[in-house]
MIDOSE-1310 file (N, C-alpha, C; in nm, 2 decimals, decimal comma, always signed):
residues 247
mrrr	+0,08/-0,12/+0,00/+0,00/+0,00/+0,00/+0,09/+0,13/+0,00; +0,19/+0,13/+0,08/+0,28/+0,24/+0,09/+0,35/+0,27/-0,05; +0,38/+0,16/-0,12/+0,44/+0,18/-0,25/+0,34/+0,24/-0,35; +0,22/+0,20/-0,34/+0,11/+0,26/-0,42/+0,10/+0,41/-0,39
irhi	+0,10/+0,45/-0,27/+0,09/+0,59/-0,23/+0,20/+0,67/-0,28; +0,33/+0,61/-0,26/+0,44/+0,68/-0,31/+0,43/+0,70/-0,46; +0,38/+0,60/-0,53/+0,36/+0,61/-0,68/+0,27/+0,72/-0,71; +0,16/+0,73/-0,64/+0,06/+0,84/-0,67/+0,12/+0,98/-0,64
ltdl	+0,19/+0,99/-0,53/+0,26/+1,12/-0,49/+0,36/+1,16/-0,60; +0,43/+1,06/-0,65/+0,53/+1,09/-0,76/+0,46/+1,14/-0,88; +0,35/+1,07/-0,92/+0,27/+1,12/-1,04/+0,22/+1,26/-1,02; +0,17/+1,29/-0,90/+0,12/+1,42/-0,87/+0,23/+1,53/-0,88
rhrr	+0,35/+1,49/-0,82/+0,46/+1,58/-0,82/+0,50/+1,62/-0,96; +0,50/+1,52/-1,05/+0,54/+1,54/-1,19/+0,42/+1,57/-1,28; +0,30/+1,59/-1,22/+0,18/+1,63/-1,29/+0,14/+1,53/-1,40; +0,15/+1,41/-1,36/+0,11/+1,30/-1,46/-0,03/+1,25/-1,42
fidl	-0,11/+1,21/-1,52/-0,24/+1,15/-1,49/-0,33/+1,23/-1,40; -0,32/+1,37/-1,41/-0,40/+1,45/-1,32/-0,55/+1,43/-1,35; -0,59/+1,42/-1,47/-0,73/+1,40/-1,50/-0,79/+1,27/-1,44; -0,70/+1,17/-1,44/-0,75/+1,04/-1,39/-0,76/+1,05/-1,24
yatt	-0,67/+1,11/-1,17/-0,68/+1,12/-1,02/-0,79/+1,21/-0,98; -0,81/+1,32/-1,06/-0,92/+1,41/-1,03/-1,06/+1,34/-1,04; -1,07/+1,26/-1,14/-1,20/+1,19/-1,16/-1,22/+1,09/-1,05; -1,11/+1,03/-1,01/-1,12/+0,93/-0,90/-1,16/+1,00/-0,77
vvaf	-1,10/+1,11/-0,74/-1,13/+1,19/-0,62/-1,28/+1,23/-0,62; -1,33/+1,28/-0,73/-1,47/+1,32/-0,74/-1,56/+1,20/-0,72; -1,53/+1,09/-0,78/-1,61/+0,97/-0,76/-1,61/+0,92/-0,61; -1,50/+0,93/-0,55/-1,49/+0,89/-0,40/-1,57/+0,99/-0,32
vfaa	-1,57/+1,12/-0,35/-1,64/+1,21/-0,27/-1,79/+1,19/-0,28; -1,84/+1,17/-0,40/-1,98/+1,15/-0,42/-2,03/+1,02/-0,37; -1,94/+0,92/-0,37/-1,97/+0,79/-0,32/-1,99/+0,80/-0,16; -1,90/+0,88/-0,10/-1,91/+0,90/+0,04/-2,04/+0,98/+0,08
lllv	-2,07/+1,08/+0,00/-2,20/+1,15/+0,02/-2,32/+1,06/+0,02; -2,32/+0,97/-0,08/-2,43/+0,88/-0,10/-2,43/+0,78/+0,02; -2,31/+0,74/+0,07/-2,30/+0,65/+0,17/-2,36/+0,70/+0,30; -2,35/+0,83/+0,33/-2,40/+0,89/+0,45/-2,54/+0,94/+0,43
gadl	-2,60/+0,91/+0,32/-2,74/+0,95/+0,30/-2,77/+1,08/+0,23; -2,67/+1,14/+0,17/-2,69/+1,27/+0,10/-2,80/+1,26/+0,00; -2,89/+1,35/-0,01/-3,00/+1,35/-0,11/-2,95/+1,42/-0,24; -2,91/+1,34/-0,33/-2,86/+1,40/-0,46/-2,96/+1,36/-0,57
pdsv	-3,00/+1,46/-0,65/-3,09/+1,43/-0,76/-3,04/+1,32/-0,85; -3,13/+1,24/-0,91/-3,09/+1,14/-1,00/-3,01/+1,19/-1,12; -3,05/+1,31/-1,17/-2,98/+1,37/-1,28/-2,83/+1,40/-1,25; -2,80/+1,44/-1,12/-2,66/+1,46/-1,08/-2,59/+1,33/-1,08
rwsl	-2,65/+1,23/-1,02/-2,59/+1,10/-1,01/-2,55/+1,04/-1,14; -2,64/+1,05/-1,24/-2,62/+0,99/-1,37/-2,51/+1,08/-1,44; -2,52/+1,21/-1,43/-2,42/+1,29/-1,49/-2,28/+1,26/-1,44; -2,26/+1,25/-1,31/-2,13/+1,21/-1,26/-2,08/+1,08/-1,30
lfag	-2,18/+0,98/-1,31/-2,14/+0,85/-1,35/-2,09/+0,85/-1,49; -2,16/+0,91/-1,59/-2,12/+0,91/-1,73/-2,00/+1,00/-1,75; -1,98/+1,11/-1,67/-1,87/+1,19/-1,69/-1,74/+1,11/-1,65; -1,75/+1,04/-1,53/-1,64/+0,96/-1,49/-1,60/+0,85/-1,59
lgfl	-1,71/+0,79/-1,64/-1,69/+0,68/-1,74/-1,62/+0,74/-1,87; -1,67/+0,86/-1,91/-1,61/+0,93/-2,03/-1,46/+0,96/-2,01; -1,43/+1,01/-1,89/-1,28/+1,03/-1,87/-1,20/+0,91/-1,87; -1,25/+0,80/-1,82/-1,17/+0,67/-1,82/-1,16/+0,62/-1,96
llrl	-1,27/+0,63/-2,04/-1,26/+0,58/-2,18/-1,16/+0,66/-2,26; -1,16/+0,80/-2,23/-1,07/+0,88/-2,31/-0,93/+0,85/-2,27; -0,90/+0,83/-2,14/-0,77/+0,79/-2,10/-0,72/+0,66/-2,17; -0,82/+0,57/-2,17/-0,78/+0,44/-2,24/-0,76/+0,46/-2,38
afan	-0,83/+0,54/-2,45/-0,81/+0,57/-2,59/-0,67/+0,63/-2,62; -0,64/+0,73/-2,53/-0,50/+0,79/-2,55/-0,39/+0,69/-2,53; -0,41/+0,60/-2,43/-0,31/+0,50/-2,40/-0,29/+0,40/-2,51; -0,40/+0,37/-2,58/-0,39/+0,27/-2,69/-0,35/+0,33/-2,83
hred	-0,35/+0,47/-2,83/-0,32/+0,53/-2,96/-0,20/+0,62/-2,94; -0,11/+0,58/-2,86/+0,01/+0,67/-2,83/+0,10/+0,66/-2,95; +0,17/+0,78/-2,97/+0,26/+0,79/-3,08/+0,38/+0,69/-3,06; +0,43/+0,65/-3,17/+0,55/+0,56/-3,17/+0,66/+0,63/-3,10
rfld	+0,73/+0,57/-3,00/+0,84/+0,63/-2,93/+0,97/+0,59/-2,98; +0,98/+0,48/-3,06/+1,10/+0,43/-3,11/+1,12/+0,47/-3,25; +1,21/+0,57/-3,27/+1,22/+0,64/-3,40/+1,36/+0,64/-3,45; +1,38/+0,70/-3,57/+1,52/+0,73/-3,62/+1,53/+0,88/-3,64
rgdy	+1,64/+0,93/-3,69/+1,66/+1,07/-3,71/+1,56/+1,13/-3,81; +1,51/+1,04/-3,90/+1,41/+1,09/-3,99/+1,28/+1,15/-3,93; +1,26/+1,12/-3,80/+1,15/+1,18/-3,73/+1,16/+1,33/-3,73; +1,28/+1,38/-3,73/+1,29/+1,53/-3,73/+1,24/+1,59/-3,86
drnp	+1,24/+1,51/-3,96/+1,18/+1,55/-4,09/+1,03/+1,54/-4,09; +0,98/+1,43/-4,04/+0,84/+1,41/-4,03/+0,77/+1,50/-3,93; +0,83/+1,53/-3,82/+0,78/+1,61/-3,71/+0,89/+1,72/-3,68; +0,90/+1,82/-3,76/+1,01/+1,92/-3,74/+1,02/+1,97/-3,60
ited	+1,13/+1,96/-3,54/+1,15/+2,01/-3,40/+1,16/+2,16/-3,40; +1,19/+2,22/-3,51/+1,21/+2,36/-3,52/+1,09/+2,44/-3,47; +0,97/+2,39/-3,50/+0,85/+2,46/-3,45/+0,84/+2,45/-3,29; +0,88/+2,34/-3,24/+0,88/+2,33/-3,09/+0,98/+2,42/-3,03
lrta	+1,10/+2,43/-3,09/+1,20/+2,52/-3,04/+1,16/+2,66/-3,04; +1,08/+2,70/-3,15/+1,04/+2,84/-3,16/+0,95/+2,88/-3,05; +0,87/+2,79/-3,00/+0,77/+2,83/-2,89/+0,82/+2,78/-2,75; +0,93/+2,72/-2,74/+0,98/+2,67/-2,61/+1,02/+2,77/-2,52
rdvw	+1,02/+2,74/-2,39/+1,08/+2,83/-2,29/+1,21/+2,78/-2,24; +1,23/+2,64/-2,23/+1,35/+2,58/-2,18/+1,39/+2,48/-2,28; +1,52/+2,48/-2,32/+1,57/+2,38/-2,41/+1,71/+2,33/-2,36; +1,72/+2,20/-2,35/+1,85/+2,14/-2,30/+1,90/+2,05/-2,42
ifap	+2,03/+2,07/-2,45/+2,09/+1,99/-2,56/+2,22/+1,93/-2,51; +2,23/+1,80/-2,52/+2,37/+1,74/-2,51/+2,39/+1,67/-2,64; +2,50/+1,71/-2,70/+2,54/+1,65/-2,83/+2,69/+1,65/-2,84; +2,75/+1,54/-2,84/+2,90/+1,53/-2,83/+2,97/+1,62/-2,93
vgsn	+2,92/+1,62/-3,06/+2,97/+1,71/-3,16/+2,88/+1,82/-3,19; +2,75/+1,79/-3,21/+2,65/+1,89/-3,22/+2,63/+1,95/-3,36; +2,71/+1,92/-3,46/+2,70/+1,99/-3,59/+2,57/+1,95/-3,66; +2,52/+1,83/-3,64/+2,39/+1,79/-3,71/+2,27/+1,86/-3,65
flte	+2,27/+1,89/-3,52/+2,15/+1,95/-3,46/+2,16/+2,10/-3,45; +2,28/+2,15/-3,41/+2,30/+2,29/-3,40/+2,33/+2,36/-3,53; +2,24/+2,35/-3,62/+2,27/+2,41/-3,75/+2,24/+2,56/-3,74; +2,28/+2,64/-3,84/+2,27/+2,78/-3,83/+2,12/+2,82/-3,82
ercd	+2,03/+2,74/-3,89/+1,89/+2,77/-3,88/+1,84/+2,75/-3,74; +1,87/+2,64/-3,68/+1,82/+2,61/-3,55/+1,87/+2,71/-3,44; +2,00/+2,75/-3,46/+2,05/+2,85/-3,36/+1,98/+2,98/-3,37; +1,94/+3,01/-3,49/+1,86/+3,14/-3,51/+1,72/+3,12/-3,45
vlrr	+1,66/+3,00/-3,46/+1,53/+2,97/-3,40/+1,54/+2,98/-3,25; +1,65/+2,93/-3,19/+1,67/+2,95/-3,05/+1,68/+3,09/-3,01; +1,74/+3,17/-3,09/+1,75/+3,32/-3,06/+1,62/+3,39/-3,06; +1,53/+3,35/-3,16/+1,40/+3,41/-3,17/+1,30/+3,34/-3,08
gpla	+1,33/+3,22/-3,03/+1,24/+3,15/-2,94/+1,27/+3,17/-2,80; +1,32/+3,07/-2,73/+1,34/+3,08/-2,59/+1,44/+3,19/-2,54; +1,54/+3,23/-2,63/+1,63/+3,33/-2,59/+1,57/+3,47/-2,60; +1,45/+3,48/-2,67/+1,39/+3,61/-2,68/+1,29/+3,63/-2,56
rpdg	+1,28/+3,54/-2,47/+1,19/+3,55/-2,36/+1,28/+3,58/-2,23; +1,23/+3,67/-2,14/+1,31/+3,69/-2,02/+1,32/+3,57/-1,93; +1,23/+3,48/-1,94/+1,24/+3,36/-1,86/+1,29/+3,24/-1,94; +1,33/+3,26/-2,06/+1,38/+3,15/-2,14/+1,52/+3,11/-2,11
tvrv	+1,55/+2,98/-2,13/+1,68/+2,93/-2,11/+1,72/+2,83/-2,21; +1,85/+2,83/-2,25/+1,90/+2,73/-2,34/+2,04/+2,69/-2,28; +2,05/+2,56/-2,26/+2,17/+2,50/-2,21/+2,22/+2,40/-2,31; +2,35/+2,41/-2,34/+2,41/+2,32/-2,44/+2,54/+2,26/-2,38
vvlq	+2,56/+2,13/-2,40/+2,68/+2,06/-2,36/+2,74/+1,99/-2,48; +2,87/+2,01/-2,51/+2,94/+1,94/-2,62/+3,07/+1,88/-2,56; +3,14/+1,81/-2,64/+3,27/+1,76/-2,59/+3,38/+1,86/-2,59; +3,48/+1,84/-2,51/+3,60/+1,92/-2,51/+3,67/+1,91/-2,65
efda	+3,74/+2,01/-2,69/+3,80/+2,00/-2,82/+3,91/+1,90/-2,82; +3,92/+1,83/-2,93/+4,02/+1,72/-2,95/+4,07/+1,73/-3,09; +4,19/+1,66/-3,12/+4,25/+1,66/-3,25/+4,22/+1,53/-3,32; +4,22/+1,54/-3,45/+4,21/+1,41/-3,53/+4,32/+1,32/-3,49
gdpi	+4,29/+1,19/-3,47/+4,39/+1,10/-3,42/+4,38/+1,07/-3,28; +4,32/+1,16/-3,20/+4,29/+1,12/-3,05/+4,20/+1,00/-3,04; +4,21/+0,93/-2,93/+4,12/+0,81/-2,92/+3,97/+0,85/-2,93; +3,93/+0,96/-2,87/+3,79/+0,99/-2,88/+3,75/+1,03/-3,02
seql	+3,84/+1,09/-3,10/+3,82/+1,12/-3,24/+3,80/+0,99/-3,32; +3,89/+0,90/-3,30/+3,88/+0,77/-3,37/+3,75/+0,70/-3,33; +3,71/+0,71/-3,21/+3,58/+0,64/-3,17/+3,46/+0,71/-3,24; +3,46/+0,84/-3,24/+3,34/+0,91/-3,30/+3,34/+0,89/-3,46
dall	+3,46/+0,89/-3,52/+3,47/+0,87/-3,66/+3,43/+0,73/-3,70; +3,44/+0,63/-3,60/+3,41/+0,49/-3,63/+3,26/+0,47/-3,62; +3,18/+0,57/-3,58/+3,04/+0,55/-3,56/+2,97/+0,54/-3,69; +3,03/+0,60/-3,80/+2,96/+0,60/-3,93/+3,05/+0,54/-4,03
dfpv	+2,99/+0,46/-4,12/+3,06/+0,40/-4,23/+3,10/+0,50/-4,34; +3,01/+0,60/-4,36/+3,04/+0,70/-4,46/+3,03/+0,84/-4,41; +3,12/+0,88/-4,32/+3,12/+1,02/-4,27/+3,15/+1,12/-4,38; +3,09/+1,24/-4,37/+3,12/+1,35/-4,46/+3,22/+1,45/-4,41
qraa	+3,25/+1,44/-4,28/+3,35/+1,53/-4,21/+3,40/+1,46/-4,09; +3,52/+1,48/-4,05/+3,58/+1,43/-3,93/+3,52/+1,49/-3,81; +3,50/+1,41/-3,70/+3,44/+1,46/-3,58/+3,51/+1,58/-3,53; +3,64/+1,58/-3,53/+3,72/+1,69/-3,47/+3,69/+1,82/-3,55
dslr	+3,68/+1,82/-3,68/+3,64/+1,94/-3,76/+3,50/+1,98/-3,73; +3,41/+1,89/-3,72/+3,27/+1,93/-3,69/+3,26/+1,99/-3,55; +3,33/+1,94/-3,45/+3,32/+1,99/-3,32/+3,38/+2,13/-3,32; +3,49/+2,16/-3,39/+3,55/+2,29/-3,39/+3,45/+2,39/-3,44
etra	+3,37/+2,36/-3,55/+3,27/+2,45/-3,60/+3,16/+2,47/-3,50; +3,12/+2,37/-3,43/+3,01/+2,38/-3,33/+3,05/+2,47/-3,22; +3,18/+2,45/-3,17/+3,22/+2,53/-3,06/+3,24/+2,68/-3,10; +3,28/+2,71/-3,22/+3,29/+2,84/-3,27/+3,15/+2,91/-3,27
rlas	+3,05/+2,83/-3,31/+2,91/+2,88/-3,32/+2,86/+2,91/-3,18; +2,89/+2,82/-3,09/+2,84/+2,84/-2,95/+2,91/+2,96/-2,89; +3,04/+2,98/-2,92/+3,11/+3,10/-2,86/+3,05/+3,23/-2,92; +3,00/+3,22/-3,04/+2,94/+3,34/-3,10/+2,80/+3,36/-3,03
mrqw	+2,73/+3,26/-3,01/+2,60/+3,27/-2,94/+2,61/+3,33/-2,80; +2,72/+3,30/-2,74/+2,74/+3,35/-2,60/+2,75/+3,50/-2,60; +2,79/+3,56/-2,71/+2,81/+3,70/-2,72/+2,68/+3,77/-2,76; +2,57/+3,70/-2,79/+2,45/+3,76/-2,83/+2,39/+3,84/-2,71
tvqg	+2,32/+3,95/-2,75/+2,25/+4,03/-2,65/+2,10/+3,98/-2,66; +2,06/+3,90/-2,56/+1,93/+3,84/-2,57/+1,86/+3,86/-2,43; +1,73/+3,84/-2,42/+1,66/+3,85/-2,30/+1,67/+3,72/-2,21; +1,68/+3,61/-2,28/+1,69/+3,48/-2,21/+1,83/+3,45/-2,16
tfaw	+1,85/+3,33/-2,11/+1,98/+3,29/-2,06/+2,03/+3,18/-2,15; +2,15/+3,20/-2,20/+2,22/+3,10/-2,28/+2,35/+3,06/-2,21; +2,38/+2,93/-2,20/+2,50/+2,88/-2,14/+2,54/+2,75/-2,21; +2,67/+2,73/-2,22/+2,72/+2,61/-2,27/+2,84/+2,56/-2,19
geig	+2,86/+2,43/-2,19/+2,97/+2,37/-2,12/+3,03/+2,25/-2,20; +3,13/+2,19/-2,15/+3,20/+2,08/-2,22/+3,24/+1,97/-2,12; +3,24/+1,85/-2,18/+3,29/+1,74/-2,10/+3,39/+1,66/-2,18; +3,47/+1,58/-2,11/+3,59/+1,52/-2,18/+3,57/+1,38/-2,22
fnpg	+3,44/+1,33/-2,22/+3,42/+1,19/-2,26/+3,29/+1,18/-2,33; +3,27/+1,08/-2,41/+3,15/+1,06/-2,48/+3,07/+0,94/-2,42; +2,95/+0,97/-2,36/+2,87/+0,86/-2,30/+2,80/+0,77/-2,40; +2,80/+0,81/-2,53/+2,74/+0,72/-2,63/+2,59/+0,76/-2,66
fslv	+2,55/+0,87/-2,62/+2,41/+0,91/-2,66/+2,41/+1,07/-2,67; +2,30/+1,11/-2,73/+2,27/+1,25/-2,74/+2,13/+1,27/-2,68; +2,10/+1,40/-2,63/+1,98/+1,42/-2,57/+1,93/+1,56/-2,60; +1,80/+1,58/-2,64/+1,74/+1,71/-2,66/+1,61/+1,71/-2,58
avnp	+1,60/+1,80/-2,49/+1,48/+1,81/-2,41/+1,42/+1,95/-2,43; +1,29/+1,95/-2,46/+1,21/+2,07/-2,48/+1,11/+2,09/-2,37; +1,12/+2,20/-2,30/+1,03/+2,23/-2,19/+1,02/+2,11/-2,10; +1,13/+2,06/-2,05/+1,13/+1,93/-1,98/+1,05/+1,92/-1,86
haag	+1,03/+2,03/-1,78/+0,95/+2,02/-1,66/+0,81/+2,09/-1,68; +0,77/+2,12/-1,80/+0,64/+2,18/-1,82/+0,54/+2,08/-1,89; +0,41/+2,10/-1,88/+0,32/+2,02/-1,94/+0,34/+2,02/-2,09; +0,34/+1,90/-2,15/+0,37/+1,88/-2,29/+0,52/+1,87/-2,33
gyan	+0,60/+1,88/-2,22/+0,75/+1,87/-2,25/+0,79/+1,73/-2,29; +0,90/+1,72/-2,35/+0,95/+1,58/-2,39/+1,10/+1,58/-2,40; +1,16/+1,46/-2,41/+1,30/+1,45/-2,43/+1,32/+1,34/-2,54; +1,41/+1,37/-2,63/+1,45/+1,27/-2,73/+1,59/+1,23/-2,70
vefh	+1,61/+1,10/-2,68/+1,74/+1,04/-2,65/+1,78/+0,96/-2,77; +1,90/+0,99/-2,83/+1,95/+0,92/-2,94/+2,07/+0,83/-2,90; +2,07/+0,71/-2,95/+2,18/+0,62/-2,92/+2,28/+0,61/-3,04; +2,40/+0,62/-3,02/+2,50/+0,63/-3,13/+2,53/+0,50/-3,20
gfrn	+2,53/+0,39/-3,12/+2,55/+0,26/-3,18/+2,69/+0,25/-3,24; +2,71/+0,17/-3,34/+2,84/+0,14/-3,40/+2,83/+0,11/-3,54; +2,90/+0,17/-3,63/+2,90/+0,15/-3,77/+2,77/+0,16/-3,83; +2,70/+0,28/-3,80/+2,58/+0,31/-3,88/+2,62/+0,36/-4,02
dair	+2,54/+0,34/-4,11/+2,57/+0,38/-4,25/+2,56/+0,53/-4,26; +2,47/+0,59/-4,18/+2,45/+0,74/-4,18/+2,39/+0,78/-4,05; +2,39/+0,91/-4,02/+2,33/+0,97/-3,90/+2,19/+0,93/-3,89; +2,11/+0,93/-4,00/+1,97/+0,90/-4,00/+1,94/+0,76/-3,95
srmh	+2,04/+0,67/-3,95/+2,02/+0,53/-3,91/+2,01/+0,51/-3,76; +2,05/+0,61/-3,68/+2,05/+0,60/-3,54/+1,91/+0,60/-3,48; +1,90/+0,52/-3,38/+1,77/+0,51/-3,31/+1,76/+0,62/-3,20; +1,64/+0,68/-3,19/+1,62/+0,76/-3,08/+1,48/+0,73/-3,02
ihlt	+1,46/+0,76/-2,89/+1,34/+0,74/-2,82/+1,28/+0,87/-2,78; +1,15/+0,88/-2,80/+1,08/+1,00/-2,76/+1,01/+0,97/-2,63; +1,04/+1,05/-2,53/+0,99/+1,03/-2,39/+0,91/+1,15/-2,34; +0,81/+1,12/-2,27/+0,73/+1,23/-2,21/+0,70/+1,19/-2,06
rddg	+0,63/+1,28/-1,99/+0,60/+1,25/-1,85/+0,53/+1,12/-1,83; +0,45/+1,08/-1,93/+0,38/+0,95/-1,91/+0,47/+0,83/-1,90; +0,60/+0,85/-1,93/+0,70/+0,74/-1,92/+0,75/+0,73/-1,78; +0,71/+0,82/-1,69/+0,74/+0,80/-1,55/+0,89/+0,81/-1,52
qwyt	+0,94/+0,70/-1,46/+1,07/+0,71/-1,40/+1,18/+0,72/-1,51; +1,15/+0,67/-1,63/+1,25/+0,67/-1,74/+1,26/+0,82/-1,79; +1,15/+0,89/-1,80/+1,16/+1,03/-1,84/+1,24/+1,11/-1,74; +1,21/+1,09/-1,61/+1,29/+1,15/-1,50/+1,44/+1,11/-1,51
ywld	+1,46/+0,98/-1,53/+1,60/+0,93/-1,54/+1,68/+1,01/-1,64; +1,63/+1,03/-1,76/+1,70/+1,09/-1,87/+1,72/+1,24/-1,84; +1,62/+1,30/-1,78/+1,64/+1,44/-1,74/+1,75/+1,46/-1,64; +1,75/+1,36/-1,54/+1,86/+1,36/-1,44/+1,99/+1,33/-1,51
qfee	+2,00/+1,25/-1,61/+2,12/+1,23/-1,68/+2,18/+1,36/-1,74; +2,09/+1,44/-1,80/+2,14/+1,57/-1,85/+2,19/+1,66/-1,73; +2,12/+1,66/-1,62/+2,16/+1,74/-1,51/+2,29/+1,70/-1,46; +2,32/+1,57/-1,45/+2,45/+1,52/-1,41/+2,56/+1,56/-1,51
iwrs	+2,53/+1,55/-1,64/+2,63/+1,60/-1,74/+2,65/+1,75/-1,72; +2,55/+1,82/-1,70/+2,56/+1,97/-1,68/+2,65/+2,00/-1,56; +2,63/+1,93/-1,45/+2,70/+1,95/-1,33/+2,85/+1,92/-1,35; +2,88/+1,83/-1,44/+3,02/+1,79/-1,46/+3,09/+1,86/-1,57
tlda	+3,02/+1,96/-1,63/+3,09/+2,03/-1,74/+3,19/+2,13/-1,68; +3,28/+2,16/-1,77/+3,38/+2,26/-1,74/+3,34/+2,39/-1,82; +3,35/+2,50/-1,75/+3,31/+2,63/-1,82/+3,39/+2,64/-1,95; +3,33/+2,67/-2,06/+3,40/+2,68/-2,18/+3,50/+2,79/-2,19
dgs	+3,49/+2,89/-2,11/+3,59/+2,99/-2,12/+3,70/+2,97/-2,01; +3,70/+2,85/-1,94/+3,80/+2,81/-1,85/+3,79/+2,87/-1,71; +3,69/+2,95/-1,69/+3,67/+3,01/-1,55/+3,60/+2,92/-1,46
């Protein structure tokens, strides 16, 4: 029983299944009123019964028609993330090299989106700079069978772009940091702690023929502990970053 209560409290803290819990509370309240002999009109009783049933059926329908969570990079073409970035308040990005996601177009969208809001934030983490021939460079270059650019060169371009973004005069907060190792995944979270927020986690694998071949998982609050787990992973990465200007 305690485990169930903790589960409910966790859902409420993360604002999951609010409609379901609200319907349950209303049903229990009116059941208690009927139990003590409260005189409720038949119309009220039937309205509550069908309203509760409607909520439960709607929840069941949403559960059975959930969008596919197991995707590839092509999902960014089918469901462009650019629109989400334009209206977002908080964006978290961890990308070891970042050149494929942090394009000039998306950086400008971040400037016009979350960074144009006083309460907007964008946090980015990439790898520390390395040279071609370093072990980490060889590892990243081995991820693709047909690379179009060496990882070291791509990272250098990304870091230069991030350094330029740091100089922007914007209303929101922009920050970026670096880590010295590659954990084997990338992560993009949009409004992670708000209703409708989500996180895309991409696994790099080994010897993909192209970037588009990589698998990523689309996670939302309805995924419970695993959604929280990946958000915590980003926070752990962020805490371990070195300030890019060396301070």
